[in-house]
OpenMM code with the backbone's topology and positions (N, CA, C; nanometers):
from openmm import Vec3, app, unit

residues = "MET THR THR PHE THR ALA PRO SER THR SER GLY ILE SER PRO SER PRO ALA ARG LEU CYS ARG LEU ARG PRO ARG ALA ARG GLY GLN ASN LEU ALA GLU LEU ALA LEU THR LEU PRO PHE LEU PHE VAL VAL ILE PHE ALA ALA VAL GLU LEU ALA HIS ALA TRP GLN ALA TYR GLU ALA ALA LYS LEU ALA ALA LEU ASP GLY ALA TYR THR ALA ALA VAL TYR ASN ASP ALA ALA LEU GLY GLU THR GLN LEU LYS ASN ARG ILE ALA SER ALA GLY LEU PRO LEU LYS SER ALA ALA ILE LYS PRO LEU LEU SER ASN ALA ALA ASP PRO ALA SER THR ILE GLY TYR THR ALA ASP VAL THR VAL THR TYR ASN PRO LEU CYS GLY GLY PHE SER VAL PRO THR LEU SER GLN PRO ILE VAL VAL ILE PRO GLY ALA PHE ASP ILE GLN TYR LYS GLY VAL GLY TYR ARG ASN VAL TYR".split()
positions = [
    Vec3(19.9603, 5.3465, 12.7094),
    Vec3(19.8115, 5.2576, 12.7254),
    Vec3(19.7701, 5.3616, 12.8583),
    Vec3(19.6575, 5.3713, 12.9213),
    Vec3(19.6064, 5.4021, 13.0013),
    Vec3(19.4887, 5.3226, 13.0557),
    Vec3(19.4969, 5.2610, 13.1630),
    Vec3(19.4157, 5.1964, 13.2654),
    Vec3(19.3402, 5.2969, 13.3722),
    Vec3(19.2377, 5.3016, 13.3762),
    Vec3(19.1138, 5.2876, 13.4728),
    Vec3(19.1331, 5.2399, 13.5523),
    Vec3(19.1516, 5.3096, 13.6870),
    Vec3(19.0786, 5.2565, 13.8378),
    Vec3(18.9515, 5.3104, 13.9136),
    Vec3(18.8901, 5.2264, 13.9272),
    Vec3(18.8510, 5.2851, 14.0256),
    Vec3(18.8463, 5.3490, 14.1520),
    Vec3(18.8037, 5.4300, 14.1864),
    Vec3(18.7902, 5.4821, 14.2788),
    Vec3(18.7774, 5.4440, 14.4438),
    Vec3(18.8623, 5.4362, 14.5310),
    Vec3(18.8262, 5.3408, 14.6481),
    Vec3(18.7666, 5.3884, 14.7614),
    Vec3(18.6300, 5.3401, 14.7795),
    Vec3(18.5781, 5.3792, 14.8903),
    Vec3(18.5768, 5.3555, 14.9949),
    Vec3(18.7294, 5.2814, 15.0343),
    Vec3(18.7685, 5.2539, 15.1255),
    Vec3(18.6569, 5.2050, 15.2534),
    Vec3(18.5625, 5.0994, 15.2212),
    Vec3(18.4665, 5.0426, 15.3367),
    Vec3(18.3343, 5.1694, 15.3403),
    Vec3(18.3577, 5.2984, 15.2999),
    Vec3(18.2620, 5.3272, 15.2683),
    Vec3(18.1653, 5.3686, 15.2004),
    Vec3(17.9906, 5.3075, 15.3158),
    Vec3(17.8593, 5.2878, 15.2346),
    Vec3(17.7113, 5.4091, 15.2910),
    Vec3(17.6306, 5.3964, 15.1845),
    Vec3(17.5816, 5.5152, 15.2273),
    Vec3(17.4832, 5.4639, 15.3402),
    Vec3(17.4884, 5.5633, 15.3867),
    Vec3(17.3336, 5.5544, 15.5090),
    Vec3(17.2328, 5.4696, 15.5010),
    Vec3(17.1271, 5.4172, 15.5530),
    Vec3(17.0126, 5.3448, 15.4954),
    Vec3(16.9311, 5.5091, 15.5064),
    Vec3(16.9079, 5.5858, 15.5683),
    Vec3(16.8201, 5.7453, 15.5527),
    Vec3(16.8630, 5.7810, 15.4134),
    Vec3(16.9525, 5.7962, 15.3367),
    Vec3(17.0239, 5.8588, 15.2208),
    Vec3(16.9320, 5.7155, 15.1021),
    Vec3(16.9472, 5.5715, 15.1455),
    Vec3(16.8789, 5.5169, 15.0250),
    Vec3(16.7801, 5.5227, 15.0339),
    Vec3(16.6960, 5.5528, 15.1672),
    Vec3(16.5541, 5.5742, 15.0885),
    Vec3(16.5485, 5.6967, 15.0388),
    Vec3(16.6017, 5.8163, 15.0730),
    Vec3(16.5724, 5.9338, 15.0072),
    Vec3(16.6441, 5.8793, 14.8650),
    Vec3(16.6842, 5.8039, 14.8187),
    Vec3(16.7320, 5.7680, 14.6428),
    Vec3(16.5974, 5.7096, 14.6229),
    Vec3(16.5309, 5.6173, 14.7053),
    Vec3(16.4639, 5.5532, 14.5776),
    Vec3(16.3105, 5.5745, 14.6159),
    Vec3(16.2276, 5.6366, 14.4991),
    Vec3(16.1169, 5.6412, 14.5266),
    Vec3(16.0080, 5.6357, 14.5894),
    Vec3(15.9337, 5.6349, 14.6421),
    Vec3(15.8269, 5.5770, 14.7208),
    Vec3(15.7197, 5.5270, 14.6428),
    Vec3(15.7099, 5.4100, 14.6569),
    Vec3(15.6750, 5.3840, 14.6162),
    Vec3(15.5478, 5.2337, 14.7289),
    Vec3(15.5115, 5.3094, 14.8010),
    Vec3(15.4727, 5.2772, 14.9579),
    Vec3(15.2772, 5.2249, 14.8921),
    Vec3(15.2370, 5.0983, 14.8835),
    Vec3(15.1114, 5.0740, 14.8772),
    Vec3(15.0754, 5.0488, 14.7249),
    Vec3(15.1803, 5.0676, 14.6443),
    Vec3(15.1827, 5.0659, 14.5081),
    Vec3(15.0917, 4.9041, 14.4492),
    Vec3(15.1631, 4.8111, 14.5787),
    Vec3(15.1294, 4.6431, 14.4933),
    Vec3(14.9666, 4.6180, 14.5080),
    Vec3(14.9222, 4.6810, 14.6582),
    Vec3(14.7892, 4.6730, 14.7129),
    Vec3(14.7354, 4.7471, 14.5938),
    Vec3(14.7404, 4.8838, 14.5242),
    Vec3(14.6983, 4.9722, 14.4127),
    Vec3(14.6529, 4.8746, 14.3396),
    Vec3(14.7818, 4.7652, 14.2892),
    Vec3(14.7240, 4.7351, 14.1001),
    Vec3(14.6573, 4.5964, 14.1317),
    Vec3(14.6567, 4.5121, 14.2680),
    Vec3(14.5428, 4.4297, 14.3165),
    Vec3(14.4138, 4.4785, 14.3234),
    Vec3(14.4071, 4.5572, 14.3657),
    Vec3(14.2563, 4.5941, 14.3632),
    Vec3(14.2226, 4.6557, 14.2225),
    Vec3(14.3085, 4.6985, 14.1186),
    Vec3(14.2802, 4.6682, 13.9774),
    Vec3(14.2497, 4.6085, 13.8778),
    Vec3(14.3355, 4.5129, 13.9262),
    Vec3(14.3502, 4.3659, 13.8427),
    Vec3(14.2361, 4.2035, 13.8528),
    Vec3(14.2379, 4.2265, 14.0304),
    Vec3(14.1103, 4.1221, 14.0964),
    Vec3(14.0317, 4.0918, 14.0225),
    Vec3(13.9614, 4.2258, 14.0206),
    Vec3(13.7905, 4.2036, 13.9644),
    Vec3(13.8000, 4.1917, 13.7973),
    Vec3(13.9109, 4.1929, 13.7123),
    Vec3(13.8981, 4.1802, 13.5767),
    Vec3(13.9318, 3.9873, 13.5887),
    Vec3(14.0316, 3.9413, 13.7073),
    Vec3(14.0971, 3.8467, 13.6879),
    Vec3(13.9669, 3.7311, 13.7278),
    Vec3(13.8837, 3.7847, 13.8114),
    Vec3(13.7761, 3.6634, 13.8690),
    Vec3(13.6720, 3.7412, 13.8137),
    Vec3(13.6356, 3.7890, 13.6972),
    Vec3(13.5867, 3.7991, 13.5911),
    Vec3(13.5914, 3.6852, 13.4727),
    Vec3(13.7343, 3.6607, 13.4291),
    Vec3(13.7744, 3.5730, 13.3420),
    Vec3(13.7787, 3.4427, 13.4026),
    Vec3(13.7682, 3.3849, 13.5107),
    Vec3(13.7965, 3.2927, 13.5951),
    Vec3(13.6423, 3.2158, 13.5636),
    Vec3(13.4717, 3.3548, 13.6236),
    Vec3(13.3803, 3.2872, 13.6111),
    Vec3(13.3487, 3.2900, 13.5079),
    Vec3(13.4041, 3.3759, 13.3998),
    Vec3(13.3244, 3.3345, 13.2602),
    Vec3(13.3483, 3.2004, 13.1829),
    Vec3(13.4738, 3.1323, 13.2303),
    Vec3(13.5687, 3.0377, 13.1889),
    Vec3(13.4348, 2.9300, 13.2278),
    Vec3(13.4347, 2.9152, 13.3773),
    Vec3(13.3685, 2.8216, 13.4811),
    Vec3(13.1871, 2.8114, 13.4043),
    Vec3(13.1623, 2.9355, 13.3698),
    Vec3(13.0354, 2.9231, 13.3353),
    Vec3(13.0053, 2.8572, 13.1972),
    Vec3(13.1434, 2.8875, 13.1304),
    Vec3(13.1354, 2.8523, 12.9891),
    Vec3(13.1461, 2.6629, 12.9231),
    Vec3(13.2621, 2.6350, 13.1159),
    Vec3(13.2598, 2.5103, 13.0811),
    Vec3(13.1033, 2.4356, 13.1292),
    Vec3(13.0862, 2.5001, 13.2317),
    Vec3(12.8897, 2.4609, 13.2664),
    Vec3(12.8155, 2.4536, 13.1520),
    Vec3(12.7753, 2.4995, 13.0607),
    Vec3(12.7531, 2.4890, 12.9484),
    Vec3(12.7394, 2.4139, 12.8624),
    Vec3(12.8982, 2.3779, 12.8286),
    Vec3(12.9357, 2.3425, 12.7441),
    Vec3(12.8983, 2.1561, 12.8023),
    Vec3(12.9396, 2.1373, 12.9030),
    Vec3(12.8648, 2.0097, 12.9995),
    Vec3(12.7438, 2.0383, 12.9696),
    Vec3(12.6499, 2.0826, 12.9622),
    Vec3(12.5099, 2.0162, 12.9594),
    Vec3(12.5058, 2.0370, 12.8021),
    Vec3(12.5215, 2.1528, 12.7318),
    Vec3(12.5387, 2.0563, 12.5807),
    Vec3(12.5561, 1.9143, 12.5258),
    Vec3(12.7053, 1.8836, 12.5820),
    Vec3(12.7175, 1.7395, 12.5769),
    Vec3(12.6286, 1.6311, 12.6218),
    Vec3(12.6266, 1.6660, 12.7912),
    Vec3(12.4847, 1.5625, 12.8200),
    Vec3(12.3864, 1.5658, 12.7182),
    Vec3(12.3656, 1.6740, 12.6683),
    Vec3(12.1801, 1.6146, 12.6088),
    Vec3(12.2445, 1.5695, 12.4742),
    Vec3(12.3548, 1.6499, 12.3741),
    Vec3(12.3457, 1.5550, 12.2741),
    Vec3(12.3562, 1.3856, 12.2821),
    Vec3(12.4923, 1.3377, 12.3434),
    Vec3(12.5123, 1.2069, 12.4430),
    Vec3(12.3741, 1.1423, 12.4528),
    Vec3(12.3363, 1.1993, 12.5294),
    Vec3(12.1736, 1.1342, 12.5584),
    Vec3(12.1043, 1.0930, 12.4147),
    Vec3(12.0728, 1.2100, 12.3681),
    Vec3(11.9828, 1.1917, 12.2501),
    Vec3(12.0910, 1.0660, 12.1606),
    Vec3(12.1811, 1.0981, 12.1635),
    Vec3(12.2686, 0.9775, 12.0805),
    Vec3(12.2580, 0.8219, 12.0944),
    Vec3(12.2547, 0.8092, 12.2681),
    Vec3(12.2511, 0.7170, 12.2859),
    Vec3(12.0855, 0.6560, 12.3148),
    Vec3(11.9748, 0.7293, 12.3845),
    Vec3(11.8867, 0.6956, 12.3197),
    Vec3(11.8671, 0.6581, 12.1785),
    Vec3(11.8516, 0.7037, 12.0837),
    Vec3(11.8476, 0.6397, 11.9352),
    Vec3(11.9579, 0.4939, 11.9432),
    Vec3(12.0822, 0.4438, 11.9683),
    Vec3(12.1237, 0.3919, 11.9956),
    Vec3(12.0264, 0.2625, 12.0293),
    Vec3(11.9975, 0.3442, 12.1710),
    Vec3(11.9332, 0.2054, 12.2335),
    Vec3(11.8229, 0.1181, 12.1708),
    Vec3(11.7408, 0.2195, 12.1221),
    Vec3(11.6097, 0.1624, 12.0330),
    Vec3(11.6135, 0.0912, 11.8757),
    Vec3(11.7564, 0.1357, 11.8245),
    Vec3(11.8015, 0.0815, 11.7030),
    Vec3(11.8380, -0.0827, 11.7680),
    Vec3(11.9723, -0.0875, 11.7967),
    Vec3(11.9801, -0.1900, 11.8881),
    Vec3(11.8902, -0.3007, 11.9421),
    Vec3(11.8155, -0.2065, 12.0126),
    Vec3(11.6915, -0.3673, 12.0452),
    Vec3(11.5713, -0.3258, 11.9736),
    Vec3(11.5436, -0.2754, 11.8557),
    Vec3(11.4670, -0.1965, 11.7957),
    Vec3(11.3513, -0.2176, 11.8758),
    Vec3(11.3529, -0.0812, 11.9626),
    Vec3(11.2004, -0.0282, 12.0141),
    Vec3(11.2594, 0.0566, 12.1108),
    Vec3(11.1285, 0.1866, 12.0147),
    Vec3(11.1766, 0.3492, 12.0286),
    Vec3(11.1011, 0.3153, 12.1779),
    Vec3(11.0397, 0.2426, 12.2261),
    Vec3(11.0097, 0.3200, 12.4338),
    Vec3(11.1354, 0.3097, 12.5019),
    Vec3(11.1992, 0.1502, 12.4671),
    Vec3(11.3762, 0.1305, 12.5590),
    Vec3(11.3584, 0.2967, 12.4902),
    Vec3(11.4077, 0.2678, 12.3850),
    Vec3(11.4941, 0.4006, 12.3662),
    Vec3(11.4774, 0.5268, 12.4307),
    Vec3(11.3910, 0.5700, 12.4684),
    Vec3(11.3651, 0.6831, 12.4997),
    Vec3(11.3146, 0.6400, 12.6618),
    Vec3(11.3411, 0.5738, 12.7419),
    Vec3(11.3742, 0.5285, 12.8873),
    Vec3(11.5030, 0.5694, 12.9212),
    Vec3(11.6254, 0.5197, 12.7906),
    Vec3(11.7434, 0.5203, 12.8105),
    Vec3(11.7979, 0.6786, 12.7641),
    Vec3(11.7289, 0.7343, 12.7027),
    Vec3(11.7172, 0.8909, 12.6898),
    Vec3(11.7106, 0.9717, 12.7928),
    Vec3(11.5983, 0.9212, 12.8434),
    Vec3(11.5601, 0.9947, 12.9679),
    Vec3(11.6125, 0.9976, 13.1084),
    Vec3(11.7080, 0.8287, 13.1127),
    Vec3(11.7628, 0.8100, 13.2297),
    Vec3(11.9292, 0.8630, 13.2229),
    Vec3(11.9276, 0.8755, 13.1274),
    Vec3(12.1114, 0.9826, 13.0545),
    Vec3(12.1298, 1.1466, 13.0563),
    Vec3(11.9143, 1.1829, 13.0712),
    Vec3(11.9488, 1.3227, 13.1060),
    Vec3(11.8794, 1.3297, 13.2671),
    Vec3(11.8534, 1.2290, 13.3051),
    Vec3(11.8267, 1.2909, 13.4681),
    Vec3(11.9837, 1.2277, 13.5250),
    Vec3(12.0904, 1.1432, 13.5521),
    Vec3(12.1445, 1.1360, 13.5801),
    Vec3(12.3389, 1.2806, 13.5002),
    Vec3(12.2379, 1.3217, 13.4500),
    Vec3(12.3591, 1.4480, 13.3707),
    Vec3(12.2452, 1.5784, 13.4373),
    Vec3(12.1680, 1.5483, 13.5165),
    Vec3(12.1190, 1.6935, 13.6378),
    Vec3(12.0480, 1.7744, 13.5465),
    Vec3(12.0140, 1.7226, 13.4187),
    Vec3(11.9791, 1.8517, 13.3516),
    Vec3(11.8238, 1.8152, 13.3323),
    Vec3(11.7163, 1.9408, 13.3602),
    Vec3(11.5881, 1.9712, 13.3937),
    Vec3(11.4925, 1.8837, 13.2137),
    Vec3(11.4774, 1.8200, 13.2115),
    Vec3(11.3706, 1.7483, 13.1039),
    Vec3(11.2849, 1.8380, 13.0542),
    Vec3(11.2363, 1.8511, 12.9792),
    Vec3(11.1129, 1.9569, 12.9015),
    Vec3(11.0573, 1.8626, 12.7680),
    Vec3(11.1318, 1.7776, 12.7099),
    Vec3(11.0481, 1.7034, 12.6031),
    Vec3(11.1931, 1.6118, 12.6030),
    Vec3(11.1221, 1.4626, 12.4981),
    Vec3(11.2063, 1.3540, 12.4700),
    Vec3(11.1505, 1.3262, 12.3597),
    Vec3(11.1509, 1.2145, 12.2623),
    Vec3(11.1114, 1.1304, 12.1720),
    Vec3(11.2237, 1.0945, 12.1033),
    Vec3(11.1554, 0.9784, 12.0671),
    Vec3(11.2088, 0.8892, 11.9417),
    Vec3(11.1546, 0.8737, 11.8557),
    Vec3(11.1871, 0.8187, 11.7688),
    Vec3(11.0948, 0.7889, 11.6120),
    Vec3(11.1685, 0.7367, 11.5172),
    Vec3(11.0971, 0.6318, 11.4723),
    Vec3(11.1611, 0.5258, 11.3898),
    Vec3(11.2280, 0.6124, 11.2389),
    Vec3(11.3299, 0.5712, 11.1757),
    Vec3(11.3028, 0.6436, 11.0925),
    Vec3(11.3705, 0.5063, 10.9914),
    Vec3(11.2448, 0.5202, 10.8338),
    Vec3(11.1907, 0.4346, 10.7945),
    Vec3(11.2455, 0.4881, 10.6363),
    Vec3(11.2524, 0.3591, 10.5410),
    Vec3(11.3607, 0.3960, 10.4700),
    Vec3(11.1677, 0.3457, 10.3464),
    Vec3(11.0932, 0.3274, 10.4318),
    Vec3(10.9695, 0.2999, 10.3039),
    Vec3(10.8765, 0.3763, 10.3846),
    Vec3(10.8095, 0.4936, 10.3762),
    Vec3(10.7160, 0.5572, 10.4350),
    Vec3(10.5691, 0.5334, 10.4640),
    Vec3(10.5520, 0.3559, 10.3851),
    Vec3(10.4025, 0.3990, 10.3150),
    Vec3(10.3998, 0.2449, 10.4681),
    Vec3(10.5166, 0.1692, 10.5084),
    Vec3(10.5956, 0.0386, 10.5721),
    Vec3(10.6883, 0.0750, 10.6989),
    Vec3(10.5417, 0.0101, 10.8080),
    Vec3(10.5854, 0.0765, 10.9236),
    Vec3(10.6936, -0.0178, 10.9180),
    Vec3(10.7032, -0.1587, 10.8921),
    Vec3(10.7969, -0.2579, 10.9694),
    Vec3(10.9496, -0.1830, 10.8958),
    Vec3(10.9693, -0.1049, 10.7974),
    Vec3(11.1266, -0.0400, 10.7452),
    Vec3(11.1639, 0.0395, 10.7993),
    Vec3(11.1795, -0.0256, 10.9152),
    Vec3(11.2885, 0.1068, 11.0321),
    Vec3(11.4136, 0.0438, 11.0136),
    Vec3(11.4597, 0.1283, 10.9649),
    Vec3(11.6181, 0.1241, 10.9487),
    Vec3(11.6489, 0.1963, 11.0374),
    Vec3(11.6391, 0.2908, 11.1411),
    Vec3(11.6603, 0.3110, 11.2479),
    Vec3(11.5949, 0.3730, 11.3574),
    Vec3(11.6583, 0.4808, 11.4046),
    Vec3(11.5478, 0.5425, 11.4502),
    Vec3(11.6113, 0.6974, 11.5137),
    Vec3(11.5200, 0.7740, 11.5259),
    Vec3(11.5888, 0.9223, 11.5750),
    Vec3(11.5660, 0.9503, 11.6768),
    Vec3(11.6169, 1.0850, 11.7596),
    Vec3(11.5817, 1.1012, 11.8694),
    Vec3(11.6080, 1.2881, 11.8813),
    Vec3(11.4274, 1.2870, 11.9250),
    Vec3(11.4502, 1.4392, 11.9618),
    Vec3(11.4397, 1.5147, 12.1309),
    Vec3(11.5378, 1.6025, 12.1576),
    Vec3(11.5591, 1.5926, 12.3061),
    Vec3(11.5688, 1.7288, 12.2942),
    Vec3(11.4938, 1.8430, 12.4407),
    Vec3(11.4579, 1.9474, 12.4660),
    Vec3(11.5223, 1.9405, 12.6285),
    Vec3(11.6094, 2.0025, 12.6354),
    Vec3(11.6592, 2.0808, 12.8445),
    Vec3(11.6641, 2.2244, 12.8645),
    Vec3(11.6406, 2.2411, 12.9594),
    Vec3(11.6460, 2.3948, 13.0180),
    Vec3(11.7544, 2.3927, 13.0974),
    Vec3(11.8457, 2.4504, 13.0376),
    Vec3(12.0287, 2.5204, 13.1164),
    Vec3(11.9521, 2.6078, 13.1750),
    Vec3(12.0253, 2.6158, 13.3000),
    Vec3(11.9854, 2.7180, 13.4021),
    Vec3(12.1664, 2.7563, 13.4232),
    Vec3(12.1840, 2.8938, 13.4084),
    Vec3(12.3293, 2.9468, 13.4516),
    Vec3(12.3507, 2.9312, 13.5671),
    Vec3(12.4395, 2.9017, 13.6161),
    Vec3(12.4905, 2.9595, 13.7238),
    Vec3(12.4595, 3.0625, 13.8383),
    Vec3(12.5057, 3.1653, 13.7120),
    Vec3(12.4634, 3.3150, 13.7270),
    Vec3(12.3335, 3.3858, 13.7075),
    Vec3(12.1976, 3.3093, 13.6708),
    Vec3(12.1546, 3.3305, 13.5142),
    Vec3(12.0515, 3.4922, 13.6008),
    Vec3(12.0397, 3.5486, 13.4736),
    Vec3(11.9779, 3.6634, 13.4349),
    Vec3(12.0190, 3.8190, 13.4888),
    Vec3(12.1719, 3.8277, 13.4736),
    Vec3(12.2422, 3.9326, 13.5561),
    Vec3(12.2300, 4.0014, 13.4271),
    Vec3(12.1938, 4.1865, 13.4508),
    Vec3(12.1561, 4.2257, 13.3561),
    Vec3(12.2229, 4.3656, 13.4205),
    Vec3(12.2717, 4.4588, 13.2936),
    Vec3(12.2887, 4.5612, 13.3348),
    Vec3(12.2230, 4.7066, 13.3043),
    Vec3(12.1611, 4.7819, 13.4271),
    Vec3(12.0451, 4.8809, 13.3720),
    Vec3(12.1039, 5.0002, 13.2702),
    Vec3(12.0174, 5.0260, 13.1743),
    Vec3(12.1139, 5.1420, 13.1543),
    Vec3(11.9521, 5.2796, 13.0570),
    Vec3(11.9425, 5.3638, 13.0264),
    Vec3(11.8705, 5.4473, 13.0042),
    Vec3(11.7194, 5.4041, 12.9338),
    Vec3(11.7494, 5.3154, 12.8251),
    Vec3(11.6918, 5.2398, 12.7107),
    Vec3(11.6609, 5.1512, 12.7449),
    Vec3(11.7309, 5.0565, 12.7559),
    Vec3(11.6873, 4.9095, 12.7747),
    Vec3(11.8180, 4.8484, 12.8110),
    Vec3(11.7735, 4.7095, 13.0026),
    Vec3(11.8665, 4.6867, 13.0077),
    Vec3(11.9309, 4.5844, 12.9081),
    Vec3(12.0742, 4.5762, 12.9368),
    Vec3(12.1879, 4.5037, 12.8660),
    Vec3(12.1938, 4.3976, 12.9549),
    Vec3(12.1156, 4.2622, 12.8646),
    Vec3(12.1643, 4.1272, 12.9024),
    Vec3(12.3235, 4.0307, 12.9281),
    Vec3(12.3548, 4.0531, 13.0210),
    Vec3(12.5192, 3.9855, 13.0118),
    Vec3(12.4800, 3.8876, 13.0473),
    Vec3(12.4686, 3.8149, 13.0594),
    Vec3(12.3946, 3.6427, 13.1148),
    Vec3(12.2978, 3.6452, 13.1095),
    Vec3(12.2249, 3.5521, 13.0056),
    Vec3(12.0368, 3.5317, 13.0499),
    Vec3(12.0403, 3.4282, 13.1072),
    Vec3(11.9584, 3.4056, 13.1470),
    Vec3(11.7985, 3.3471, 13.2531),
    Vec3(11.8301, 3.1948, 13.1643),
    Vec3(11.7042, 3.1390, 13.2002),
    Vec3(11.7082, 2.9428, 13.1862),
    Vec3(11.6696, 2.9854, 13.0639),
    Vec3(11.7403, 2.8876, 12.9452),
    Vec3(11.7751, 2.8910, 12.8509),
    Vec3(11.7311, 2.7272, 12.7620),
    Vec3(11.6769, 2.6964, 12.6562),
    Vec3(11.6458, 2.5662, 12.5986),
    Vec3(11.7589, 2.4884, 12.5419),
    Vec3(11.8017, 2.4069, 12.5519),
    Vec3(11.9052, 2.3530, 12.4968),
    Vec3(11.8602, 2.1836, 12.3385),
    Vec3(11.8043, 2.2082, 12.2187),
    Vec3(11.7414, 2.1619, 12.1981),
    Vec3(11.8393, 2.1004, 12.0537),
    Vec3(11.8219, 1.9330, 12.0796),
    Vec3(11.8772, 1.9003, 11.9214),
    Vec3(11.7909, 1.8003, 11.8455),
    Vec3(11.7410, 1.7857, 11.7569),
    Vec3(11.6741, 1.7346, 11.6815),
    Vec3(11.7520, 1.6268, 11.5715),
    Vec3(11.6637, 1.5100, 11.5795),
    Vec3(11.6888, 1.4392, 11.4262),
    Vec3(11.8291, 1.3582, 11.4607),
    Vec3(11.8683, 1.3870, 11.5701),
    Vec3(11.9809, 1.2931, 11.6333),
    Vec3(11.9615, 1.1043, 11.6275),
    Vec3(12.0133, 1.1151, 11.5370),
    Vec3(11.9968, 0.9416, 11.5153),
    Vec3(12.1408, 0.7992, 11.4627),
    Vec3(12.0573, 0.7270, 11.4835),
    Vec3(12.1243, 0.5917, 11.4643),
    Vec3(12.0609, 0.4677, 11.4121),
    Vec3(12.1671, 0.4476, 11.2940),
    Vec3(12.1031, 0.3020, 11.2113),
    Vec3(12.1106, 0.2205, 11.2880),
    Vec3(12.0521, 0.1202, 11.2255),
    Vec3(12.0592, -0.0125, 11.2823),
    Vec3(12.1640, -0.0809, 11.2582),
    Vec3(12.2491, -0.1965, 11.3064),
    Vec3(12.3500, -0.2639, 11.2735),
    Vec3(12.3278, -0.3837, 11.2068),
    Vec3(12.2360, -0.4161, 11.1883),
    Vec3(12.1862, -0.5093, 11.1367),
    Vec3(12.1473, -0.5285, 10.9889),
] * unit.nanometer
topology = app.Topology()
chain = topology.addChain("A")
for resn in residues:
    res = topology.addResidue(resn, chain)
    for name in ("N", "CA", "C"):
        topology.addAtom(name, app.Element.getBySymbol(name[0]), res)
């Protein structure tokens, strides 16, 4: 049976100049890759922030409408519910376009037959970087729209009594 023995290097190591010749040149490669990927990373981060901002505005408008209808139903007072709705929209920092609280009637002929209230709310959402479009030959492509309305209609709450 034959055994393999590695040749002895006897302390000889290649010189640093020889190692540099053996290794391929990659000077500046990391910087070039960073320059190519960083804009895409910023776009993804900005899109996530903008989406979270829009989601917060939608949820704030929905919860304000629900809270206004709830307050009106508990106190049986549409004006108090509308005040609560407006206060919640103002505390969320959204510009209010319209707000209304209407009674939910079990019998349309009898105004005293209120069984709950519904809320209608419209707010204007302003994106962080709104109105961004890319010009083309035919028409601009809207990447991020300008201000637009968020509208909830008929968000209701029935009396608990």
